[in-house]
C-alpha positions as CSV (number, residue, x, y, z in Angstrom):
1,M,15.9,13.4,22.5
2,T,17.0,12.8,18.9
3,I,15.2,13.5,15.6
4,I,16.0,11.3,12.5
5,L,14.9,12.4,9.0
6,R,14.9,9.7,6.3
7,S,14.4,10.5,2.7
8,E,12.0,8.2,0.8
9,A,13.1,6.7,-2.4
10,G,12.2,8.9,-5.3
11,Y,13.5,12.2,-6.3
12,I,16.8,12.1,-4.3
13,D,18.9,9.2,-3.2
14,S,17.8,7.5,0.0
15,G,19.6,8.9,3.0
16,S,19.1,9.9,6.7
17,W,20.1,12.7,9.0
18,S,20.2,12.5,12.8
19,F,20.3,15.4,15.2
20,D,20.4,15.3,19.0
21,D,21.0,18.8,20.1
22,D,18.7,21.8,20.6
23,S,20.0,23.8,17.7
24,P,17.6,24.7,14.8
25,I,17.9,22.4,11.8
26,T,17.7,24.1,8.4
27,L,16.5,22.4,5.2
28,G,16.8,23.5,1.6
29,R,19.0,23.7,-1.5
30,N,21.8,25.8,-0.1
31,P,24.9,23.7,0.9
32,N,25.0,25.6,4.2
33,N,21.8,23.9,5.4
34,H,21.9,21.0,7.8
35,V,19.8,18.9,5.3
36,V,20.7,19.8,1.7
37,L,17.9,19.0,-0.7
38,P,19.1,19.0,-4.4
39,D,15.7,19.8,-5.8
40,L,14.9,22.9,-7.8
41,A,11.4,22.8,-6.4
42,T,12.8,23.6,-2.9
43,N,14.0,27.1,-1.9
44,R,17.6,27.7,-0.9
45,R,16.4,28.1,2.7
46,H,13.1,26.3,2.6
47,A,12.2,25.4,6.2
48,R,13.6,24.7,9.7
49,I,13.0,22.4,12.6
50,V,13.2,23.8,16.1
51,I,12.8,22.3,19.5
52,V,10.4,24.1,21.9
53,R,9.6,22.8,25.4
54,G,10.7,19.3,24.5
55,A,8.9,19.0,21.2
56,Y,10.1,19.4,17.6
57,Y,8.3,21.9,15.3
58,L,8.6,22.4,11.6
59,E,8.4,26.0,10.3
60,D,8.2,27.1,6.6
61,F,10.4,30.0,5.5
62,R,7.7,31.3,3.2
63,S,8.8,29.0,0.5
64,I,7.4,29.3,-3.0
65,N,6.0,25.7,-3.2
66,G,5.2,25.4,0.5
67,T,6.0,22.8,3.2
68,F,3.7,19.9,3.9
69,V,3.3,17.6,6.9
70,N,1.3,14.5,6.1
71,E,0.2,16.2,2.8
72,T,-1.3,19.2,4.7
73,L,0.2,22.6,3.8
74,I,1.6,24.3,6.9
75,A,1.2,28.0,7.6
76,V,2.3,28.1,11.2
77,P,5.0,26.1,13.1
78,T,3.7,22.5,13.3
79,R,4.6,19.9,15.9
80,L,6.3,16.8,14.5
81,Q,5.7,13.3,15.7
82,S,7.3,10.0,14.8
83,G,5.9,8.7,11.5
84,D,5.1,12.1,10.1
85,R,6.0,12.7,6.4
86,I,7.4,16.1,5.5
87,R,7.3,17.2,1.9
88,L,9.4,20.0,0.5
89,G,9.3,20.3,-3.2
90,R,9.5,16.8,-4.6
91,V,11.4,15.5,-1.6
92,V,9.6,13.4,1.1
93,L,11.2,12.9,4.5
94,T,9.9,10.5,7.2
95,V,10.3,11.6,10.8
96,E,11.5,9.4,13.7
97,I,11.8,10.9,17.2
98,V,13.8,8.8,19.7
99,G,13.3,9.5,23.4
100,E,10.0,11.3,22.7
101,A,8.1,12.2,25.8
102,Q,4.9,10.3,26.0
103,N,1.7,12.4,26.1
104,H,3.7,15.6,26.2
105,V,1.9,18.7,25.1
106,A,3.9,21.7,24.1
107,D,2.8,25.1,22.8
108,F,5.0,26.9,20.3
109,A,5.9,30.3,21.7
């Protein structure tokens, strides 16, 4: 299974990131993150994506401006699906999951 994150035109230049292993994916301003977001409205370590039981989940790192999925502020790890829009600060990323299990239900534990 592979997750692809694509930045929407706007605050940062369009780009995409692809990950196909089970390692956590960190997002934020710090250059050590997997996805570096050069936006002062994002924290240095803003959020991460983890894979649990065959599904991707987005988790906020108690960021100042919050993390949103489809314009809903998340407070707990939230399952991602293809077509979801993640907003961190002024950056919007679109999610594509390749090889996604159909009708798979996973609980974050």
